[in-house]
C-alpha positions as CSV (number, residue, x, y, z in Angstrom):
1,M,31.8,4.7,8.2
2,N,29.3,1.1,9.1
3,I,26.7,2.0,6.4
4,I,23.7,-1.1,7.2
5,V,21.0,-2.2,4.4
6,C,18.0,-3.7,4.8
7,I,17.0,-6.4,2.5
8,K,13.8,-8.7,1.9
9,Q,13.3,-12.2,-0.1
10,V,10.1,-11.7,-1.9
11,P,9.1,-14.4,-4.1
12,N,8.6,-13.1,-7.6
13,T,6.0,-11.1,-9.1
14,T,5.9,-12.7,-12.1
15,N,5.3,-16.4,-10.6
16,V,2.9,-15.4,-7.7
17,Q,-0.1,-17.7,-7.4
18,I,-3.1,-18.6,-4.4
19,D,-3.6,-21.0,-3.6
20,A,-7.6,-21.5,-3.8
21,E,-7.9,-23.8,-0.2
22,T,-5.9,-22.3,1.8
23,G,-6.0,-18.5,0.7
24,R,-2.8,-18.2,1.4
25,L,0.2,-17.1,-1.1
26,K,1.9,-20.1,-2.7
27,R,6.0,-20.5,-1.6
28,E,6.6,-23.7,-2.9
29,G,8.6,-24.3,-5.8
30,V,7.6,-20.0,-6.5
31,E,10.7,-18.5,-7.3
32,S,12.5,-16.0,-4.5
33,I,14.2,-13.4,-5.3
34,V,15.7,-9.6,-3.7
35,N,12.6,-7.3,-3.3
36,P,13.1,-5.2,-6.3
37,F,13.1,-1.3,-4.2
38,D,16.2,-2.8,-2.2
39,E,18.6,-3.9,-5.5
40,Y,19.0,0.5,-5.0
41,A,19.9,0.5,-1.2
42,V,22.7,-2.0,-1.1
43,E,24.1,0.2,-4.9
44,E,23.3,3.3,-2.8
45,G,25.0,1.7,0.2
46,V,28.1,0.1,-1.7
47,R,28.3,3.6,-3.1
48,L,28.5,5.2,-0.3
49,K,31.4,2.8,1.3
50,E,33.6,3.8,-2.0
51,K,33.3,8.1,-0.7
52,L,33.9,7.3,2.8
53,G,35.2,3.8,3.3
54,G,33.8,1.3,6.0
55,K,31.8,-1.6,4.9
56,V,28.7,-2.0,3.6
57,I,26.4,-5.3,6.1
58,A,23.2,-6.3,4.7
59,V,20.8,-7.7,7.1
60,T,18.0,-9.9,6.2
61,M,15.1,-11.2,8.7
62,G,13.7,-14.7,7.2
63,P,14.3,-18.5,7.4
64,P,17.0,-20.2,6.0
65,Q,16.8,-19.8,2.8
66,A,16.7,-16.0,3.3
67,E,20.6,-16.6,3.4
68,A,21.2,-16.6,-0.7
69,V,19.2,-12.9,-1.1
70,L,23.1,-11.6,1.1
71,R,24.7,-13.0,-1.0
72,E,23.6,-11.5,-3.6
73,A,24.2,-8.1,-2.1
74,I,27.8,-9.7,-1.4
75,S,28.2,-9.8,-5.3
76,K,27.0,-6.3,-5.9
77,G,29.8,-5.3,-3.3
78,A,28.6,-5.8,0.6
79,D,31.3,-6.6,3.4
80,E,29.2,-8.8,5.3
81,G,25.6,-10.8,5.3
82,V,23.8,-11.3,8.6
83,L,20.3,-13.5,8.8
84,V,18.3,-12.4,11.7
85,S,16.2,-16.2,11.5
86,D,14.2,-17.8,14.5
87,R,10.5,-19.5,14.3
88,A,9.9,-16.9,16.5
89,F,10.1,-14.2,14.2
90,G,7.6,-16.4,11.9
91,G,4.5,-14.7,11.1
92,A,5.6,-11.5,11.8
93,D,3.3,-8.1,10.4
94,T,5.2,-4.5,9.9
95,L,5.4,-4.1,13.3
96,A,7.3,-6.7,14.8
97,T,9.3,-7.1,11.9
98,S,10.7,-3.1,12.4
99,Y,10.9,-4.7,16.3
100,A,13.2,-7.5,15.2
101,L,15.1,-6.2,13.5
102,S,16.0,-2.9,15.3
103,C,17.0,-5.7,18.1
104,A,19.6,-6.9,15.2
105,I,20.8,-3.7,14.4
106,K,21.9,-2.8,18.2
107,H,23.8,-6.3,18.5
108,L,25.6,-5.0,15.3
109,G,26.1,-1.1,16.4
110,D,28.7,1.4,14.9
111,Y,26.5,3.1,12.1
112,G,26.1,5.3,10.4
113,V,23.4,5.2,7.6
114,I,20.4,2.7,6.7
115,I,19.8,2.2,3.9
116,C,16.6,0.1,3.3
117,G,14.3,0.3,-0.2
118,K,11.0,2.2,0.3
119,Q,8.6,-0.5,0.8
120,A,8.7,-4.6,-0.4
121,T,6.3,-5.9,-3.5
122,D,5.2,-8.2,-1.9
123,G,3.4,-6.6,0.9
124,D,4.1,-2.7,-0.6
125,T,3.1,-0.8,3.4
126,A,6.1,1.0,3.3
127,Q,6.1,0.8,6.6
128,V,9.1,-1.4,8.2
129,G,11.6,1.2,7.0
130,P,10.1,4.2,9.2
131,G,9.8,1.1,12.1
132,I,12.7,0.2,12.7
133,A,14.1,3.9,13.0
134,E,11.4,5.4,15.4
135,M,12.6,2.0,17.3
136,L,16.3,3.4,17.4
137,N,15.4,6.7,17.8
138,I,17.5,7.9,15.4
139,A,15.8,9.9,12.6
140,H,14.3,8.9,8.8
141,V,14.7,10.4,5.5
142,A,11.4,9.2,2.9
143,Y,11.0,8.4,-0.6
144,V,15.3,9.7,-0.9
145,K,16.1,10.1,-4.6
146,K,20.0,11.3,-4.1
147,V,22.5,11.8,-1.9
148,E,23.4,15.5,-1.9
149,S,26.3,15.6,0.2
150,I,27.2,13.2,3.0
151,D,30.1,13.4,5.9
152,E,30.9,11.7,9.4
153,K,28.4,14.3,11.6
154,S,25.4,15.0,8.8
155,I,24.2,14.2,5.3
156,K,21.8,16.3,3.1
157,V,19.5,14.4,1.0
158,E,16.9,14.7,-2.0
159,R,13.1,13.6,-1.1
160,M,10.7,13.1,-3.9
161,M,7.8,14.5,-3.6
162,E,4.6,15.2,-6.1
163,D,5.9,18.5,-7.7
164,G,9.3,18.6,-6.9
165,Y,11.8,17.3,-4.2
166,D,12.5,18.7,-0.8
167,L,15.8,19.3,-0.4
168,I,16.5,17.5,3.9
169,E,19.6,17.7,6.1
170,S,20.1,15.2,8.9
171,P,22.4,14.0,11.5
172,L,23.8,10.7,11.3
173,P,22.8,8.9,12.4
174,V,19.7,8.3,10.0
175,L,17.9,5.5,7.9
176,L,17.0,6.3,4.9
177,T,14.4,4.9,2.3
178,V,15.8,5.2,-1.2
179,V,13.9,5.1,-4.7
180,K,14.4,3.7,-7.9
181,E,15.9,6.8,-9.7
182,I,18.7,7.1,-7.0
183,N,20.8,5.0,-9.1
184,T,21.3,2.3,-11.5
185,P,21.7,-1.0,-9.8
186,R,26.0,-2.4,-11.3
187,V,25.3,-5.8,-12.4
188,A,27.2,-8.7,-10.1
189,S,31.1,-8.9,-11.3
190,L,32.8,-12.1,-11.5
191,K,35.4,-11.2,-8.1
192,G,31.9,-10.0,-6.3
193,K,30.4,-13.8,-7.1
194,L,33.6,-15.6,-6.2
195,A,33.8,-13.8,-2.7
196,A,29.6,-14.0,-1.9
197,K,30.2,-18.0,-2.7
198,K,32.8,-18.2,0.2
199,A,30.9,-15.6,2.1
200,V,30.4,-16.7,5.8
201,I,27.3,-15.4,6.8
202,K,26.6,-15.2,10.5
203,V,22.9,-15.9,11.4
204,L,21.4,-14.0,14.4
205,D,18.3,-15.5,16.1
206,A,15.9,-13.7,19.3
207,A,18.5,-14.5,21.9
208,A,21.6,-13.2,19.7
209,V,20.1,-10.1,20.2
210,G,18.7,-9.9,22.6
211,A,14.7,-9.8,21.5
212,D,11.7,-10.3,23.7
213,T,10.3,-13.6,22.0
214,K,6.4,-11.2,23.3
215,R,6.7,-8.9,20.8
216,T,8.2,-10.3,17.9
217,G,6.2,-12.9,15.1
218,L,2.9,-13.6,15.3
219,N,2.5,-12.9,19.5
220,G,4.3,-9.1,18.9
221,S,1.9,-8.9,15.9
222,P,-1.2,-6.4,15.8
223,T,-2.0,-7.2,12.8
224,Q,-2.5,-10.0,10.8
225,V,-2.7,-11.5,7.5
226,M,-6.1,-14.1,7.6
227,K,-6.6,-14.3,3.5
228,I,-5.0,-13.4,0.6
229,F,-7.7,-14.1,-3.0
230,T,-7.8,-12.4,-6.0
231,P,-10.6,-9.9,-6.8
232,P,-13.4,-11.1,-8.9
233,Q,-12.9,-10.6,-12.8
234,R,-14.5,-7.4,-13.7
235,Q,-18.1,-8.2,-15.8
236,G,-19.4,-6.2,-18.2
237,G,-20.9,-3.2,-18.0
238,Q,-24.6,-2.6,-19.4
239,K,-25.3,-0.1,-22.1
240,F,-28.3,2.1,-22.1
241,T,-29.5,3.9,-25.2
242,G,-32.0,6.5,-26.6
243,D,-33.2,10.1,-25.4
244,A,-31.6,11.3,-22.2
245,K,-35.0,11.7,-20.5
246,S,-35.4,7.6,-21.1
247,V,-31.5,6.8,-20.4
248,A,-32.3,9.0,-17.3
249,A,-35.7,7.1,-15.5
250,E,-34.1,3.5,-16.6
251,L,-30.9,4.2,-15.1
252,V,-31.8,6.2,-11.9
253,K,-34.7,2.7,-12.3
254,K,-31.4,0.0,-11.8
255,L,-29.8,1.8,-9.2
256,A,-33.2,1.4,-7.1
257,D,-33.3,-2.6,-7.5
258,A,-29.7,-1.8,-6.6
259,G,-30.6,0.0,-3.1
260,V,-27.9,2.6,-4.1
261,V,-30.7,5.6,-4.3
C-alpha cells in the first residue's frame, strides 16, 4: 500500500518578523523548517509502511527551496519526494493549495492513505487536509490520535475530542489529519541522511499535474492576505478605588465617555 504524506515548509516561528513597510512576513534570511505537525504525519506514514509494506511519498507545494523539507522527510523514512512547484501556484490560499495538491495526488495515483499534519504553523487554518479530501472525493478523518488497525480495505482510528475520543472506521482510500499525540517522530539516521542527499526529487508543474491555472495561485484564491501586522502592545489598565457606589458611578461615566454605554 502506498502512503502519501503532505508536508509544508514554514518559517521558524522563533524567527518570524514583519516588514513594517509592506506589512508582510520577512522570509529573506529567515530559517525555514518542516511544519512541526507534519513531522508526526511523516512518522505515522513510515510506521504504516513498516506494517503493511508499500512506500511513503512525501509531497509539498512551494518554491524550489522547499525541496529541503522533502529531503528531511526522506532522511526519516520516506521513500520518495515530490515537489509541486510552478509560478502559477504562487499566492495560493487554502482552497487553491488544496486544488493544486489534489491534482498532484491524482497524477501520482495508487495510494491507500494520505496523511497531513492537523494544520500549518504559519496559517493555523487546518483547511488544506480536508480540502484535498473533498477534491479527491475520498473519506477524511481529522484530529487522529491513534491508528487502531488497518488492512487493505479499511482503517480504524481514534479521533481526539474535547471530552475523550471517537472510534471511527473508514474505507480506503482515506485522508487523515494527525495530532502530535499520535507518535514520537524518529531522529534521522546516518543511512537516512545519506539516502536523502542522493535522492532525486521529482518536480511537477501545473501542466504536469493537469491543473487549471484559473484555479491555482492568486487566480484561484477567493481569500487573500492583504497585510500582516503585530497587534499593539496592551497598555496598563486603570484601577478604581473607593466605596462601591462611587466606584460604580465613576466606571459608568468612563464607559459613557467611551461610547460603550
